[in-house]
LOGULO-523201 format. One line per 5 residues: their letters; for each residue y, x, z of N, C-alpha, C. Coordinates in steps of 0.2 Angstrom, whole numbers, plus 5000, padded with zeros to 4 digits. Each point is the difference from the previous one (the first is absolute). Last residue first. Example, Ala and Ser with C-alpha at 12.3 -4.5 7.8 and 13.67 -1.06 7.14 Angstrom:
! residues 2
sa	4989:5064:5035:5006:5004:5001:5005:4996:5003 | 4972:5002:5000:5006:4996:5000:5006:5004:5000
! end
This chain:
! residues 196
aryhp	4781:5193:4900:4994:5001:5004:4997:4993:5002 | 5016:5005:4978:5001:4997:5007:4992:5001:5003 | 5015:5008:4976:4995:5000:5004:5001:4997:5008 | 5014:5002:4979:4998:4993:5002:4994:5001:5005 | 5011:5020:4990:5005:4996:5003:4997:4993:5003
wtqii	4985:5022:4998:5003:4996:4995:5005:4995:5003 | 4986:5018:5011:5007:5001:4999:5003:4995:4994 | 4977:4998:5008:5005:5000:5006:5007:5001:4999 | 4982:5004:4984:5003:4993:5000:5005:4999:5006 | 4989:5021:4999:5005:4999:4994:5003:4993:5000
aylqd	4982:5007:5016:5007:5003:5002:5005:4999:4994 | 4978:4991:4996:5004:4997:5005:5006:5003:5002 | 4986:5011:4985:5004:4994:4997:5003:4996:5005 | 4987:5018:5008:5006:5003:4995:5003:4994:4997 | 4981:4995:5015:5006:5003:5003:5005:5002:4996
gpslt	4985:4979:4994:4999:5008:4999:5007:5002:5004 | 4998:4977:4998:4999:5003:4994:4999:5007:4999 | 4986:4990:5016:5004:4999:4993:5007:4999:5002 | 4982:5002:5016:5004:5006:4998:5004:5000:4994 | 4994:4979:5019:4997:5004:4994:5004:5007:4999
qqvdr	5001:4975:5012:4998:5006:5003:4997:5004:4994 | 5020:4983:4996:4993:5000:5001:4998:5007:5003 | 5023:4995:4994:4998:4993:5002:4992:4999:5001 | 5012:5021:4995:5005:4997:5005:4997:4992:5002 | 4989:5015:4985:4998:5002:5006:5006:4997:5005
hgkve	5002:4998:4976:4994:4996:5002:4999:5001:5008 | 5026:5003:4992:4993:5003:4999:4994:4996:5003 | 5024:4990:4992:4996:5002:5005:4994:5004:4998 | 5026:4989:4992:4994:5003:4998:4996:5002:5007 | 5018:4979:4993:4998:5006:5004:4994:5003:4998
yrpsl	5022:4983:4988:4992:5002:5001:5000:5006:5005 | 5019:4987:4990:4999:5003:5007:4994:5001:5002 | 5005:4990:4979:5004:5005:5000:5000:5004:5007 | 4979:4986:4992:5006:4999:5003:5004:5006:4999 | 4981:4995:4983:5001:5004:5007:5007:4998:5002
agqav	4993:4990:4980:4993:5001:5003:5001:5002:5007 | 5017:4998:4982:5000:4995:5005:4994:4999:5004 | 5007:5017:4982:4996:4994:4997:5000:4994:5006 | 5011:5021:5005:5003:4997:4994:4996:4994:4997 | 4990:5012:5019:5007:4997:5002:5003:4996:4994
gcall	4981:5013:4995:4998:4994:5004:5006:4996:5002 | 5003:5021:4989:4997:4994:4996:4999:4994:5003 | 5005:5019:5012:5006:4998:4997:4998:4994:4995 | 4983:5011:5011:5003:4996:5005:5006:4997:4997 | 4987:5015:4986:4997:4994:5001:5004:4995:5005
nkaar	5007:5022:4997:5002:4995:4994:4997:4994:5001 | 4994:5016:5016:5007:4998:5000:5002:4995:4995 | 4979:5010:4998:5000:4995:5005:5007:4998:5002 | 4998:5016:4984:4996:4995:4997:5001:4994:5006 | 5006:5022:5006:5006:4996:4996:4997:4994:4997
larap	4985:5014:5011:5005:4996:5005:5005:4997:4997 | 4985:5012:4987:4997:4994:5003:5004:4997:5005 | 5008:5019:4989:5000:4995:4995:4996:4994:5003 | 5001:5020:5013:5006:4997:5000:5000:4994:4995 | 4977:5007:5011:5005:5004:4996:5006:4995:4999
pvrem	4985:5000:5022:4999:4997:4993:5006:5004:4996 | 4990:5012:5021:5005:4995:4999:4999:4997:4992 | 4982:5010:5021:5004:5002:4993:5005:4995:4999 | 4983:4999:5018:5003:5007:5000:5004:5002:4994 | 4992:4977:5004:5000:5003:5007:5003:5007:5000
yngmf	4996:4983:4981:5006:5004:5001:5001:5001:5008 | 4982:4992:4978:5000:5001:5007:5006:5004:5002 | 4997:4982:4979:4998:5007:5002:5000:5000:5007 | 5013:4982:4985:4993:5002:4998:4999:5008:5002 | 5017:4981:5011:5000:5006:4996:4993:5002:4999
sigis	5010:4975:5005:4996:5006:5002:5000:5005:4995 | 5013:4975:5010:5000:5006:4995:4995:5006:5001 | 5005:4972:5007:4997:5006:5001:5000:5005:4994 | 5016:4978:5010:4997:5003:4995:4997:5007:5002 | 5004:4977:5015:5002:5006:4998:4997:5002:4994
ipnwt	4996:4981:5015:5008:5001:5000:5002:5007:4997 | 4977:4991:5003:5003:4994:4997:5008:5002:5000 | 4984:5017:5009:4999:4998:4993:5004:4994:4998 | 5000:5007:5023:5005:5004:4996:4999:4998:4992 | 4985:4992:5018:5007:4999:5003:5005:5002:4994
agtha	4976:5003:4998:5002:4993:4999:5008:4999:5002 | 4991:5024:4990:4998:4995:5006:5004:4994:4999 | 5003:5019:4985:5002:5002:5007:4998:4994:5005 | 4995:5001:4975:5001:5007:5002:5002:5000:5007 | 4996:4982:4981:4995:5001:5006:5001:5007:5002
gktyw	5018:4982:4987:4995:5005:5000:4996:5000:5005 | 5013:4981:4985:4999:5002:5007:4995:5006:5000 | 5016:4993:4978:4993:4998:5004:5000:5004:5006 | 5019:5002:4984:4999:4993:5002:4993:4998:5004 | 5008:5022:4990:5006:4997:5005:4998:4994:5002
grgey	4979:5016:4992:5007:4999:4997:5005:4996:5007 | 4976:5010:4999:5001:4992:5000:5007:4998:4998 | 4996:5023:4993:4994:4998:5003:5001:4992:5000 | 5012:5020:4984:5000:4993:5003:4993:4999:5004 | 5012:5025:4997:4994:4995:4997:5000:4994:5004
vqgde	5019:5021:4995:4997:4995:5004:4995:4996:4997 | 5008:5027:4996:5000:4993:4998:4997:4995:5005 | 5002:5026:4999:5006:4997:5000:5001:4993:4998 | 4981:5014:5004:5002:5001:4993:5007:4997:5000 | 4986:4998:5018:5004:5007:5001:5002:5002:4992
gilfn	4997:4974:5009:4996:5006:4998:5004:5006:5000 | 4999:4974:5013:5004:5006:4997:4996:5005:4998 | 4997:4972:5003:4997:5007:5002:5005:5006:4996 | 5002:4972:5010:5001:5005:4995:4997:5006:5002 | 4995:4980:5011:5004:4997:4995:5002:5005:4995
ygvdc	4977:5001:5015:5007:5002:5000:5004:4996:4995 | 4975:4999:5003:5004:4998:5006:5007:5000:4999 | 4982:4995:4981:5002:5005:5003:5005:4999:5006 | 4986:4980:4994:5003:5005:4996:5001:5006:5004 | 4989:4982:5010:5001:4997:4994:5003:5004:4995
wgrek	4983:5009:5019:5006:4997:5000:5002:4997:4993 | 4980:5014:5010:5000:4992:4999:5006:4996:4999 | 4993:5025:5004:5003:4996:5006:4999:4993:4999 | 4991:5014:4983:4997:5003:5006:5003:4996:5006 | 5007:4994:4978:4993:5000:5000:4997:5003:5006
mhyyq	5024:4998:4997:4997:4993:4998:4992:5001:5001 | 5014:5019:5006:5003:4994:5003:4996:4994:4998 | 4994:5020:4989:4999:5001:5007:5002:4993:5003 | 5007:5002:4978:4993:4999:5001:4997:4999:5007 | 5023:5006:4996:4998:4993:4999:4992:4999:5000
vnraq	5007:5022:5001:5003:4997:5006:4998:4993:5000 | 4996:5012:4980:4995:5002:5006:5002:4996:5006 | 5014:4998:4982:4994:4997:4998:4995:5001:5006 | 5020:5012:5000:5001:4993:5002:4994:4997:4999 | 4998:5022:4994:5000:4999:5007:5002:4993:5002
qecla	5000:5004:4977:4994:5001:5002:4999:4999:5008 | 5021:5002:4990:4997:4994:4997:4993:4999:5004 | 5011:5021:5002:5003:4995:5005:4996:4993:4998 | 4995:5018:4986:4997:5000:5007:5002:4995:5004 | 5011:5001:4979:4992:4998:4999:4997:5000:5006
ptact	5023:5007:5000:4999:4992:4999:4992:4999:4999 | 5006:5022:5015:5001:4998:4993:4999:4992:4999 | 4997:5012:5020:5006:5003:4998:5002:4998:4993 | 4985:4993:5024:5000:5000:4993:5006:5002:4998 | 4983:5000:5023:5007:5000:4998:4999:4999:4992
sgath	4982:4992:5020:5002:5005:4995:5007:4999:4997 | 4996:4988:5023:4995:5002:4995:5002:5006:4996 | 5012:4986:5017:4997:5006:5003:4994:5002:4996 | 5019:4983:4996:4993:4998:4999:4995:5005:5004 | 5025:4994:5009:4997:5004:4995:4993:4999:4999
svivy	5024:4986:5007:4994:5003:5002:4998:5005:4995 | 5022:4982:5008:4998:5006:4996:4993:5003:5003 | 5014:4975:5000:4996:5004:5004:4997:5005:4996 | 5022:4982:5001:4996:5005:4996:4996:5004:5005 | 5015:4975:5003:4997:5006:5002:4996:5004:4994
rvplk	5012:4978:4999:5004:5004:5004:4998:5007:5002 | 4998:4981:4978:4997:5004:5006:5004:5004:5003 | 5007:4978:4985:4999:5006:5000:4997:5003:5006 | 4987:4983:4993:5006:5005:4997:5007:4998:5002 | 4972:4996:5007:5007:4996:5000:5004:5006:4999
lgerc	4975:5001:4990:5005:5003:5006:5006:4995:4999 | 4973:4993:4994:5007:5003:4998:5003:5002:5005 | 4973:4996:4993:5005:4998:5006:5006:5004:4998 | 4979:5000:4987:5004:4994:4999:5006:4999:5005 | 4980:5020:4988:5005:4998:5005:5004:4994:4999
qsama	4983:5014:4987:4998:4993:5003:5004:4998:5005 | 5003:5018:4978:5001:4999:5007:4997:4992:5002 | 4992:5019:4980:5004:4993:5001:5000:4999:5007 | 4998:5025:4992:4996:4994:5001:5004:4994:5001 | 5012:5022:4989:4997:4997:5006:4996:4994:4999
rwesr	5011:5018:4985:4994:4997:4999:4998:4997:5007 | 5021:5011:4994:4995:5004:5004:4993:4996:5000 | 5018:4989:4989:5000:5007:4997:4995:5005:5004 | 5004:4978:5006:4996:5000:4994:5000:5006:4997 | 5012:4996:5019:4993:4999:5002:4996:5001:4994
pvtle	5025:5011:4999:4997:4993:5002:4992:5001:5000 | 5020:5018:5006:4994:4999:4996:4997:4994:5001 | 5026:5009:5005:4994:4996:5003:4995:4999:4994 | 5022:5010:4999:4995:5005:5001:4994:4997:5003 | 5021:4988:4994:4997:5002:4994:4994:5005:5002
cgitt	5015:4989:5016:4993:4997:4998:4997:5003:4994 | 5022:5006:5010:4995:5002:5004:4994:4998:4998 | 5020:4985:4993:5001:5007:5002:4993:5002:5005 | 4995:4980:4982:5006:5002:5005:5000:5007:5003 | 4991:4992:4975:4998:5000:5007:5005:5002:5004
egtra	5004:4985:4978:4998:5008:5002:4998:5000:5007 | 5009:4981:4986:4992:5000:5001:4998:5007:5002 | 5022:4991:4997:4998:5003:4993:4992:5001:5001 | 5014:4989:5017:5002:4997:4994:4996:5003:4994 | 4997:5009:5022:4997:4994:4999:5002:4997:4994
aglvl	5010:5019:5005:4993:5002:4998:4996:4993:5000 | 5023:5000:5006:4999:5002:4993:4993:5001:4999 | 5005:4995:5022:5001:4994:4995:4999:5002:4993 | 4998:5017:5016:4994:4995:5001:5001:4995:4995 | 5018:5015:5002:4994:5003:4997:4994:4995:5000
lglla	5019:4993:5011:5002:5000:4993:4994:5004:4996 | 5000:5000:5023:4999:4993:4998:5001:5000:4993 | 5004:5020:5010:4993:4999:5000:4998:4993:4997 | 5023:5006:5003:4997:5003:4995:4993:4999:4999 | 5010:4992:5019:5003:4996:4994:4997:5003:4994
wplpa	4996:5010:5020:4996:4995:4999:5002:4995:4995 | 5014:5019:5004:4992:5003:4999:4995:4994:4999 | 5024:4995:5006:4999:5003:4993:4993:5002:4999 | 5005:4981:5019:5001:5008:4999:4998:5002:4993 | 5008:4975:5004:4994:5004:5000:5002:5007:5000
rrrcs	5018:4982:5009:4997:5003:4993:4994:5004:5002 | 5013:4978:5012:4998:5007:5000:4997:5002:4994 | 5020:4981:5003:4993:5002:4999:4998:5007:5001 | 5022:4988:5002:4997:5003:5006:4992:5001:4999 | 5024:4999:4984:4994:4998:5000:4997:5003:5007
m	5026:4994:4990:4996:5006:5003:4992:4997:5002
! end
């Protein structure tokens, strides 16, 4: 009789999915909705500072700017945010690791491996910054945008970029700001990985 502990069935199945995807070159779970930088025509990044993976924290914010509900509009909005961060603020790239559009897609910012510029010197080196494109003080993001964010988190765990015990925090939990907006903040507080 063996005393080895067996992996719980859901994690074992997830492992098989990830392994199968790696062998066939397919994207891992939740990753297929990520629009790469080349597709939204991002400017070249000048960033050089990496993240130590897996990351423990995810900071959710909103851009507080215009919303976008189609791929064409979201690609333009991602370019607008990047332009503002690089040309107006003088940063090496768009500040967020990922942007979420109301079209239900995730737009790659700095990605999983590069330190962001979203939450200040304490949190940037130890977190992934996800920003919903729009202002969510008085309105909620559509369900497809929320699903996209949750799929992104599952993707991060599957790829080993996020710790399975990751914690989600609102931008306002770690800095004095109204971000991610009252309505979005109320939603993320119901997510199982949320910690104030």
